[in-house]
C-alpha positions as CSV (number, residue, x, y, z in Angstrom):
1,X,25.6,33.8,11.7
2,X,24.3,31.4,9.0
3,X,26.6,28.6,8.0
4,X,27.7,28.3,4.4
5,X,25.9,25.3,2.9
6,X,29.0,24.7,0.7
7,X,29.1,24.5,-3.1
8,X,25.6,24.0,-4.4
9,X,24.2,23.1,-0.9
10,X,20.9,25.0,-1.1
11,X,20.6,24.2,-4.8
12,X,21.2,20.5,-4.1
13,X,18.6,20.5,-1.3
14,X,16.1,22.1,-3.7
15,X,16.8,19.5,-6.4
16,X,16.4,16.7,-3.9
17,X,13.1,18.2,-2.7
18,X,11.9,18.6,-6.3
19,X,13.0,15.0,-7.1
20,X,11.1,13.7,-4.1
21,X,8.0,15.6,-5.1
22,X,8.3,14.3,-8.7
23,X,8.6,10.7,-7.4
24,X,5.6,11.2,-5.2
25,X,3.6,12.5,-8.2
26,X,4.7,9.5,-10.2
27,X,3.7,7.0,-7.6
28,X,0.3,8.6,-7.1
29,X,-0.1,8.6,-10.9
30,X,0.9,4.9,-11.1
31,X,-1.9,3.9,-8.6
32,X,-4.4,6.0,-10.6
33,X,-3.4,4.3,-13.8
34,X,-3.9,0.9,-12.1
35,X,-7.2,2.0,-10.7
36,X,-8.4,3.0,-14.2
37,X,-6.6,0.5,-16.5
38,X,-5.2,-2.3,-14.3
39,X,-1.5,-3.2,-14.0
40,X,-1.2,-3.9,-17.7
41,X,-1.9,-0.3,-18.3
42,X,1.2,0.9,-16.5
43,X,3.8,2.2,-18.9
44,X,6.2,5.0,-18.5
45,X,4.2,7.0,-21.1
46,X,0.8,6.4,-19.3
47,X,2.2,7.2,-15.9
48,X,4.0,10.3,-17.1
49,X,0.9,11.6,-18.8
50,X,-1.1,11.0,-15.7
51,X,1.5,12.8,-13.6
52,X,1.8,15.7,-16.1
53,X,5.5,15.1,-16.8
54,X,7.5,13.8,-19.8
55,X,8.2,10.1,-20.3
56,X,11.9,10.8,-19.9
57,X,11.2,12.1,-16.4
58,X,9.3,9.0,-15.4
59,X,12.0,6.7,-16.8
60,X,14.7,8.7,-15.2
61,X,13.2,8.2,-11.7
62,X,12.0,4.7,-12.4
63,X,14.1,3.1,-15.2
64,X,11.9,0.0,-15.5
65,X,8.1,-0.5,-15.2
66,X,8.8,-3.0,-12.4
67,X,10.6,-0.2,-10.5
68,X,7.4,1.9,-10.7
69,X,5.2,-1.0,-9.7
70,X,7.5,-2.0,-6.8
71,X,7.8,1.5,-5.5
72,X,4.0,2.0,-5.8
73,X,3.3,-1.2,-3.9
74,X,5.8,-0.5,-1.1
75,X,4.5,3.1,-0.9
76,X,0.9,1.9,-0.7
77,X,1.7,-0.6,2.0
78,X,3.6,1.9,4.1
79,X,0.8,4.5,3.7
80,X,-1.8,2.0,4.8
81,X,0.3,1.1,7.8
82,X,0.7,4.8,8.8
83,X,-3.0,5.4,8.3
84,X,-4.0,2.5,10.4
85,X,-1.5,3.2,13.2
86,X,-2.8,6.8,13.3
87,X,-6.4,5.8,13.4
88,X,-6.2,2.8,15.8
89,X,-6.6,3.7,19.5
90,X,-3.8,2.7,21.9
91,X,-4.6,-0.7,23.3
92,X,-7.0,-1.5,20.4
93,X,-9.2,-4.6,20.5
94,X,-10.4,-6.9,17.8
95,X,-13.5,-4.8,17.2
96,X,-11.4,-1.7,16.7
97,X,-9.1,-3.5,14.3
98,X,-12.0,-4.9,12.3
99,X,-13.8,-1.5,12.2
100,X,-10.6,0.3,11.0
101,X,-9.6,-2.3,8.4
102,X,-13.1,-2.3,6.9
103,X,-13.3,1.5,6.9
104,X,-10.0,1.8,5.1
105,X,-11.2,-0.8,2.5
106,X,-14.5,1.0,1.9
107,X,-13.2,4.6,1.9
108,X,-10.9,3.9,-1.0
109,X,-12.3,0.9,-2.7
110,X,-10.7,1.7,-6.1
111,X,-7.4,2.2,-4.5
112,X,-7.8,-1.1,-2.5
113,X,-8.5,-2.8,-5.8
114,X,-5.4,-1.3,-7.4
115,X,-3.3,-2.3,-4.4
116,X,-4.5,-5.9,-4.5
117,X,-3.9,-6.0,-8.2
118,X,-0.3,-5.0,-7.5
119,X,-0.1,-7.4,-4.6
120,X,-1.2,-10.3,-6.9
121,X,1.2,-9.3,-9.6
122,X,4.0,-10.5,-7.3
123,X,3.1,-14.1,-8.2
124,X,4.2,-13.3,-11.7
125,X,6.9,-10.7,-11.1
126,X,9.5,-11.7,-8.5
127,X,10.8,-8.2,-8.3
128,X,7.5,-7.2,-6.6
129,X,7.7,-9.9,-3.9
130,X,9.6,-8.0,-1.2
131,X,7.2,-5.1,-1.6
132,X,4.2,-7.5,-1.5
133,X,5.6,-9.1,1.7
134,X,5.4,-5.6,3.3
135,X,1.6,-5.9,3.2
136,X,1.7,-9.2,5.0
137,X,4.1,-7.6,7.5
138,X,1.6,-4.8,8.2
139,X,-1.2,-7.3,8.9
140,X,1.2,-9.4,11.1
141,X,2.1,-6.3,13.1
142,X,-1.6,-5.4,13.6
143,X,-2.7,-8.9,14.6
144,X,0.3,-9.9,16.7
145,X,-1.1,-8.4,20.0
146,X,-3.9,-10.9,19.9
147,X,-1.8,-14.1,19.8
148,X,1.7,-15.3,20.3
149,X,1.3,-18.4,18.2
150,X,3.0,-17.8,14.8
151,X,0.7,-20.3,13.0
152,X,-2.4,-18.4,14.3
153,X,-0.9,-15.1,13.1
154,X,-0.3,-16.6,9.7
155,X,-3.9,-18.0,9.6
156,X,-5.3,-14.7,10.8
157,X,-3.5,-12.6,8.2
158,X,-4.5,-15.1,5.4
159,X,-8.1,-14.9,6.6
160,X,-8.1,-11.1,6.6
161,X,-6.5,-11.0,3.1
162,X,-9.1,-13.4,1.8
163,X,-12.0,-11.5,3.3
164,X,-10.9,-8.2,1.8
165,X,-10.1,-9.7,-1.5
166,X,-13.5,-11.3,-1.7
167,X,-15.1,-8.0,-0.7
168,X,-13.8,-6.5,-3.9
169,X,-15.8,-9.0,-5.8
170,X,-19.1,-8.0,-4.2
171,X,-21.2,-4.9,-4.5
172,X,-21.9,-4.7,-0.8
173,X,-19.3,-3.4,1.6
174,X,-17.4,-5.8,3.9
175,X,-19.1,-6.0,7.3
176,X,-16.9,-5.1,10.3
177,X,-18.9,-7.6,12.5
178,X,-18.2,-10.4,10.1
179,X,-14.5,-9.5,10.0
180,X,-14.3,-9.4,13.9
181,X,-16.1,-12.8,14.1
182,X,-13.7,-14.4,11.7
183,X,-10.8,-13.1,13.7
184,X,-12.3,-14.4,16.9
185,X,-12.7,-17.8,15.4
186,X,-9.2,-18.0,14.2
187,X,-7.8,-16.8,17.5
188,X,-10.2,-19.0,19.5
189,X,-11.8,-16.3,21.6
């Protein structure tokens, strides 16, 4: 016999699901606005238009633009981490990591540009810093199997960040072999 969900139980669950779906659309729209117009183009009105909702819906779910930016940056970092963990083989090596990092960067170059733009905004917007730190945490998790020295992990993540940021300034794609060689030099192998 089915249990009674209580007053508004099924209705509440439906509203939660619709709210989660709306927030998902708003975050995706935020990244598309950044891809097209940069971080300065992010307004409730622009994101709402991109998501196909009213401005009031956008400001209801994310009262401040910084809330939108923070959520978009956190979501992007988490999605990147999930994607890499799903793609990387168990017991991956440096060559695997380099290949996967470069493939992710090149597959979605405009999204990578938007994510780095968000990441760099944390220097000016302290509200974004915890979400920006998530990206560094992702790189740290990915590189930790190759060294136990915290200074080497820090240097390795900074090297990877620099290589991928520089690749956005060039027309040619970042080379996985170059990334692997840089990682080997930092680690000393």
